[in-house]
N, C-alpha and C positions, 0 to 999 in steps of 0.2 A: 506660551504654556501649551504642551501636548496633550491629544485626545485622551491617553491615558490618565493623566495627572487630574484633568478635569473630570473624567468619569468618576474617579475613587473619592475626589474632594469635594465635589460640587453637586453632580447629579445623583449619585447614589443614595446619600442621606436624604434627600428630597423624595426620590424613588420609594424609598421604604416608609417614609411617612404616609405617602399616597397609599399604599399598600392595603391601610386599613381604613381607608375613606369610608363615611357612612353611604356614600353613594356606590352602589355595587358596580356600576360602569367604570367608575374613575378605578376603584380597585381593580378591577378586570385588566383597564387598558394599563395601568402602573405593571401588573405581572408581566405582560406582554412587553412593556419597555425595557423592564429589568432583566429578562432573557436576553434581549439584544444588547443589552448595557454592559453584562458581565463579559461579553467576548473582549471588552476592552481591559478588561482586569488583567494583569500579568499573573503567572502562575504563583508566585511568592506573596501574592497579595489575596489570593483566593481564600484561605482560613482566615485571617484577620479580619478583611474588610467584608467578606460576604458570610462564611460559614457562622462565624461568631454571633454576626446579627441575628442570623436565622434562628440560631440557638436559643439567644436571649429572646426573641420572639416567642420562641417554644415554651419558655419557663415564664412568661409574664401572666400573671393571674388577676390582672386589673378585668380584664374582658377577654371572652373566648375568641373573638375575632383575631386576636394576634396570634393564638394557637392554630387558628384555622387556618390563616395565611402561612404560618411556618408550615404545617403539614403539606402544603401544597407546595411550598419553596423548594422543600427537601427532594420532592420529584423531580419538579421542572429543572431544579439547577443540578442534579445529580451528574448529568454528562461533564459538567464545569468542576464539580468536586472531585472526579475521578474516583475510580475503585478503592484506593487506600482510604481516603477520608471518610467514604460512603462506610466503608467496614468499620473504621476507628470510632468515628463520631454519629455518622448519620443514622445509622440503624438502630443504635441504641435510642437515640431520640425518637425515632418514629415508633418504637415499641412502648416508649412512656406515654406518646400521644395516643396510640392505640388504646389505652386504658384510661385515658381523661374521663372526668366525670361529664363532661359534655358531649352529647350525643353527636353535635354538629361536628366537633373537633374528630371523633371516631369515623364519622361518615365521610371526612375529607379525607381520613388516611387511608379508608376503604376504596376511593376514588384515585388514590394516586401511590400506587406502589409500582405500576409497570415500569417506568423509565429507570427508577432505581435499581428494580430487579435485573434489567439488562446490563447495568453498568457493573453490577457484581457480580454477574454471572450466575448460570443454572443451579450450581452446587451450593453457592451462598444463599441464594433465593429459596430453595428447599429448606436449607437447614435455619436460615433467620427469619426471611419475610413470609414464606408460606404458613409458618405457625400463626402469625400475626393475623393472616387473611382468614384462616381457619376460625379463629376465634372471632373475627368480626361478623363473620358469615352465621354465627349463631346469636349475634346480639338480640337484645331484648327488643329493641326499639327497631321498626321494620324499615325506616329510612337508611338505616345503617346496612341491613341485609340487602336493601333494593341496591346501594352503592356496590355492594360486594359482587351483587347478578351482573351489573353493567359494566363491570371491571374485570370480568372472569377471563376474557379473551386475551387481554393485558398481561395476566397472570399466566396463562397457559403458553403465550409465547416465551415466558422468562424462564420456563422449565423444561427440563428434558422429558423425553417420552416415557421413560421408566418411571417418573413421578407424576403423570397426568391423571392415573386412574382415581387417587383421591379427589382430583379436581373435578372428575366426572361427577363422583358420589356426591360432592356439594351441589352440583347444579342438579342433580337428581333430586335432592332436599328441596332445592329451590323452587321446583315445579310442583311440590306438596305444601308450600308455605300457607301458613294462614292468612297472609294479605295478600290480595289480588295484584296488588301493584307490584310486588317481589316477582309473583308468578308470571306477570306480564312481562316486567324488565329481563326475566330469565329467557322466555321465549324469544324475546327479541334477539337476544345474543346468541340463540342456538345454532342456527345456521353459522355464523361466523366461529363460534368454539368448535365445531366440527371440521371446520375447514383448516383448523390449526393441527388437527390430529391426523395422524397416518391412519391407514384403512383398518387395521387390526385393532385401533383404539377405541372406533366407536362402536359401542355396545349395543345390541338389539334394543334395548329400553330406550339408548339415547336416539337411534335413528327413529322408533316407533314416536318418540315425543315430537320429533321431527315432524314426520308425516301427519301425526294426528292435528296438526295445526291447519293442515288443508279442510281436513274435516269440521274442525271447529268452526273455521269462516262460513263452512256451507250451512252449518247448523244456526249460524246467527249468534252463536255465544260470543265470540271475540271476532268482530268483523276485521280488527288489525292483523290478526295471525294470519290470513292468507298471504297479506301483504310480505311480512317478515317471511313467510316461506317462499313465496314467488321470488323475492328479491336474492335469498341466499340458494335456490335450488341449483344453481351452476356450480358453485362453489363444493356443495355437498356431493353432487355427484363425481365432482374432480376429486374429492377426497376417499370416498368409498369405491370408487371404479364401476365400470360397466358391469361387473358381475354381481352387483347388489343393486341392480336397476330393479329386478322384479318388486323389490322391497319398497322400491319409490313410485313404481309405475302407476298404481291407482292413485296416490295422491295427486300425481300431475295431471291426469286425465280428469281429476276433480277441478283442478285449479284453472285449467284451460277454458273451463265454464262458469268459473266465478262470476257473480253478477256484479262485482266491482270491477270495472273497466282497468282501474290502475294494477290490479292483480293480474290480468290479461295482457296488459301493455307491458310489465317487466318482463312476463314469460315471453313475449312476443321478439323483444329484443334480446334475449339470450338464446333464443330457440337454435341458431347455428352454433353456439359455443357448446350446448348440449349435445348436438350432432355429432360433432367432432369428438367428443369424448366418449360417447355409446357406439358409435361406429354405424355403419351402413345397415345391418341388419334391426337393430332397434329402431333406427332413423325411419327405415321404411314401414317398419309394423306399426310403431305407435307414434312418433313425431310428425309424421305425415297428416295423421287426425288433427294436430294442434295446428299444423301449416295451413290445412283447408279451412278450419274454423277463422283462423286469424285474417285469412284474406278475404274473408267475408264479414269482418267484425267493423266497429267504428273506426275511423280514419287514424285517431289517435293509437290504436292498437294497431291497424294495417300499416301504418308508416313504420312502426318498430319492426315487423318482419320483412317488409321491402328495402328497409335500409341496410340488411345484412342478407338478401335473398340469392346472391350468388354463392355466398359462404354456405348457405344451407344447401341449394341445389347440388353444390360440387361433392357432397357426401352421397347423395344418390347414385344408384346405379343408372346405366343409359336409358333403360326402358323408361324408367321413370323421370328422369329429365326430360327427355322428348315429349312426354306428357304433361309436362308443368309449364314448359317454355309457352304454348299457346295461351294457358291460362294466366301466365304473368304478363304476357304482351298485351291481354286485352284489359289489365287493370287501367293503362291511362284514358282510354274512352269509356271508361265508368264512372268517371270522378271528374269534379269541377274543381278538387283540390290540386292546384300547380304544385305543390311542395311534393305531392305524392308522384305527381308526373316527373319532377325533377330527380327524385330518389330512384324511380325504374330507368330514368335516362343514365345517371351515375353507374348503375349495374348492367347495364344493357351490353357494354362491351365485353366483360368478365363472363357474362352468360354465354355470349356468342362462341367462345372458346369451349364452353362445356357440352355442346351439343354438335350433330353432324353439320358440315358445310350446306347441306341439302335444307335443314330446318332453319338455319341460319339465313340462306337465301329467301326461303318462302315466307318466314315468319319474323324473323328479328330485324333484318335489314328493312321491310316495310314499315316497321315500327319506328325504325331510326329515320326514316325519311318524314314519317309525321311529327316527329318530336323536332325535328330540324326546322318544322314549318309551326310549331306551336305559338301562340299568341304571346305567351310570356319569354322575355328575353333569358331570364335565368334557366328556364327547362331547355331552351335551345343552346345556350351555352354548355350545360351540362352534357348535351349530347356529342360536343366536339369530339371528346375521347372516345366515347363509345362508338362513333363512326370510324374512328382509327381500327379499334378492335374488331369490329365487324368485318372491314374491308379485308384487315389481316387473315381473319379465318376463312373468307370467301376464298383467298389466294389458295388456300391449301385444299380447295376441293377442286371439282374440274375445271377445265380452263374457261369453260363460258360461265362459270357460277359468278365471278366477280362482276361481269360485264354490265349488266341494269344498275347495279349500285354506283359504281365506276363512273358510268357516264352520268347518272343524276348527279354526284358530285362535281364533276367537271363543269357541268351546266350552272353550277353556281358561282362560277367565277366571270362568266359572262352575263350575269344577271343584271338589268339596269336599276336593281336597288343596291347601292352602295353597301350597305350593312349585310346585305347577302354575299356580297363579293369579299367583304372582310371575315365573313363565317368561314369562306374555302380557305382564306390563309391562316385561320387559326385550328382549323380542322388539318391542314397540311403540315403545320407545326407537331401537332399530337401525333402525325404519323411519323414523322422524322423522330421525336422522342421515343416512341415506341420502339422504333427501327433501331434505335442507337442502344437501347435497353436489351432488345432479344433480336438480332439480325437474322434470325432464321427465314424472316419473310421481308424482302427488299422490293417494294414499290414505290418508296416516296421519289427516290431520285429518277427513276423512269417515268412516273407520271405526274409528279407533282412539282419538281424543282424548278423546272423550266417554266411553266405556268405563274411562279412566283416572279421570274425574271419580266414578264408581260405586266403583271400587277405592279410592280417597282416603279412602272410609268404611266400608273392609273391616272384618270383626270381628277379623282378626289381625294385630296390630302390625308383622309383618316383611312384610308386603304393604304395609301405609302406608309403611312405611320405604323400600321399593324405589321406589313411587309418588314419594316425598320427594326421593329421590336423582336421578330422573329430571326430577323439576322443577326443582332447582337446576342440573344439569349441561347440561340440554339446552333444556327448554322456557324459561326464563327467560334465557337467554342466546343468544336466537335470534329471528327473525321469528314464533315462536309466542307470544313475550312481549306481553301486551295483547291476547291473543285472549280473549273471554268464557270459555271453559272453561278456559283456563289460570287465570284469576281465580279460578274457582270451586274447583280444584283446589288453589289457594294458600290459600285462604280456609278451605277445610275442614283443611287440614293444619295451618294456624297455629294452630288451636283445637283440637289432637290432644291427646288426653289423655296420651298419651306425651311425655314432655319431648324423648327422642332423636328422634322423628317431628318434631316443631316444629322443634327446632334443624336438622335437616338439610335443611327445607323451606325455610328462611331464609337457608341458606348462600349464598355469591356463589361460584360455581365458574366461572373464568374459561374462555372456549373458547380453544384456541390455534389 
């Protein structure tokens, strides 16, 4: 018995029965199972085995639960029903359900129009589904109107730009609704709604509604509004563009001082995104204020800005980059939070490329050394890639700029601590990988490849194992293959007394 036959004749009937189970979790699981199960149904069986069953549920007057499930399935299964069946059958049924006496059915219809709209296309959505949505948005029951507010973005995505103004009018009506729950639901969707609009579609009132959320949070009227506003801020800025930043600026400056740390955390994580949208002038004038505050904030907030700190700094001009690097490099010494130090370590290599080789030498390379000696292994390992970036940047400066940092790295290979010697191996690997990706600076072969030959005969198997992994993962899968020193490493490891070392040195690890 093939899977398709089993699906139609056995599983589908049971699944449809479970859809209306009194236990809500069972019903939800049944819908999820049905969505996956219908993929087994052949095209010629979609109408008789799926659509007709859902239509039957839609006309079942025994209990509203059947019609609620039908309203949900018409939307969820629309991609399987395809455009013609949706136009010929499904839309008529949805219109009927939208006029049902049960508000639960109407509420479900209001929440389940988006996928159907995408299947039938924007023209049919405007002509046939949008009137349904408009009618439900005026329903006497606040729960139905709330469902419309919650699904307004899906409706916006399903229609064309020319037809969006009436939808904006509906939203504006929601913001004045007598029900607080409808108003809150509308404001929660405001940012995402604006992100579906082109710049010219965002009315001044719509934008003011968005910025007002920042001030409502400040006054304590609706504390969640600040979170909604902060979370959507990058998407809104992207939609309206840098030209309308003056309309958003005061709201942003209010939010970065919000008493709720979750609001500030959200903005800290998105600071670099907004900086890239609005450009250097606005970033240097306004966003640096947020940057300064976040660097002095709680660790939960600070780690958000540190995680993308180099992406933010690269928007700044040279003068401000040089100003902020010492401040950033001071962060690890000001905290006991090793995760924060790890984040700084991850970004240090990128930061090195954003400042002068002199600043890299005097400030960044010194921090790199301290982080390589950190008490937490995760911080040390996060610094390997940074060391490569730092050394490559120093090589672009004066001939003597790299001397101190290179000497420090070379001392690692002769350390009495085998874990330190392992660190040297992995730093060398990072250098090789970065050199292969960008051969503008070449230092690996000159300064590190020969030293790996020595470490291939290290007295500790763990060090030789590290060299073996670098050999198979990097050296033998790149232009370094065939290099006499690479061949020396391969020859030594192939005869290693440790079977594991010999095995790893012979592995073929493909480069992605």
